[in-house]
N, C-alpha and C positions, 0 to 999 in steps of 0.2 A: 272272181275277176282279179287278173294279173296287175299288181300296181307299179309303178315305174322305180320305186326303192327297190323292188324284188329282183329287179334285173340290170343289167349294163349291155351295152351297145357292141355287138360283135361285126357289125358290117353294113351292107346296103344292097338290095337286089337291083342287078342290072338289066338289060334287056332280055327279051326273050331269045332262046335259042333252038332254032328247029320248028316244027310245026306241031309237035306233041307235046307241048306245054313245059319244058325245061326251060329254066332260067339261068343267067349267069349271076353268081353270088361273089360280092367283092367283099373280104373279110380281113379284119386286123386280129383275130384270135380265133384258131382252131379247135377251139375246146368243144365244139359239138363232134368232132374226130375223136377227140381224147375220153368222152364219156360214153354211156350207154343211152343217151336221151335220143329219143326217136323223133323230136319235133324241136324247131325253132320258133322263135316268138318274133311276128312283123307287127309293125306299126301301121294300121291300116284305118284312116281317117281319126287318128287320134287315138284309136283303142288299139290295146294289145292283144293280138290274136293268135294262139298257137297254131302252127301249120305242120302237120306229120309229114316227115319226107318218106318219099316213097325209095327213092334211091340218090346217091350223090357220087360223083367223082371230081377228083383235083384235076385243073388245068394248069394251075402254078401254084406257086407257095403263097399266093393271096386272093385267088381265085379258086371256084369250083363251080362245076355245074350241076342244079340241084333240080330234082322233078320232088312235087309236092301230091301228096294224096289228092284226087279231086281237082287238080289242074291239069284238064287234058289238050287244050288247043292253045295256039299261039295267042290268041284273044284272049283268054282267061290269063296265061301267063302276062301277058302286056299290063293288066290291070295291078300286077305286083310290083311293075319298074318302079324305082325308086323308094321303096320301102325301106325304111330304116330296120335292120333285123337284130333282135337281143335274145340273151341267154339267161336263165334263171341262176342267180347266185348260189341257191341252195342245192344245186345240181352239181356244181363245180367239186370235182374230188377231193377230200379233205386232205389225202397224200399229196395233191398238186404242190410241192415245194415252193414255188415261185408264184407271185401274183403276175399277172400281164397287167401292162399299162392301161387297157380296156376296163380291166375289173377295177380298178381304183377312182375311176371316173364316178364322181357322187360320193367319195369320201372326204369327210372334214379334218380341216389340218388345225391342229391345237399347237399354240406357241408354249415350247416347253418350259420357257421362264415364268410365264405368267399362269400357264394353266388354260386360258380362254382361247375358244374357238376364235380363228381367223377368218375362216370362210370354207367354203366347199370347191372341189375340184371340179372344174366344169370340163377340162379336154386336157389331154397331155400332148406336147409337143415334142415328139422325137425324131424331128428331120434333120437335126444338127447333132454333132458331137455332143452336145451340151442338152439333154433333156430337160424341159420344163413344164413345171405344173402351171396351166391356165386355171387361176384361181378367182372366184367370184367371192369378195369380202363381204363381210357381214353388213358392212355399209353400203354394197351395190357396187363398189368399184370392180375393174379387172384389173388384176395384177399378175405378172409373171414371177416365180420362185424356181430357183434351180433345183432338181430332183436329185441331190446329190447325196450318196450315202453318207458322207460327211454331216450332212445337216438332219437327216432322219434318225430321231432316237428311237422310235418306236412304229410299230404297223399293228393295230389291233383289226382284224377282219372281223370279229365279232361285232363291234362296237362302229366298225366303219369310221376308223380314225386314223390319223397319221400325226404322230406327236414329231414336231420339228425344231431345231434351234435354228430361229429367225435372225439373222443378222442384224443390227441396227440400222434403220433408215431404209431397210430393202423396201419396206412395205410404204414407203414414201415416194419413190419414183414412179 
């Protein structure tokens, strides 16, 4: 059984395309194209299920048309509409020199000064010039922290932690 800690979200399935089972796949990370993985993981009714890809082709920088094995009709494809799509963290190539924003969702933020965990990254907002980590603190609050290279002291992909210098008062906003 695949656990949420083992994966990260890379997109969502859109509407069916045509009548032979193809679906529109909106993605934020093209890792499925950079690796040898033959499948994507879809969340179906709260369960993470691997779906093997028969073929895919890019439609733009953020969308692809995907045909999954054993999905042969528009009706079968429609059942996948709206499913979140995930990718196994363990399959990402080690020589991939840079993490994508999607890969760090779920990482813990550690305060460099105190060494304590502040919370977990629930999302990354890169819609503006100043990218922000959306953080769920250990006491249950939602806060935004700038994802600035100046504040990031260390990234440990093995332990899924990011050590940051947190400016005084930032967590009180």
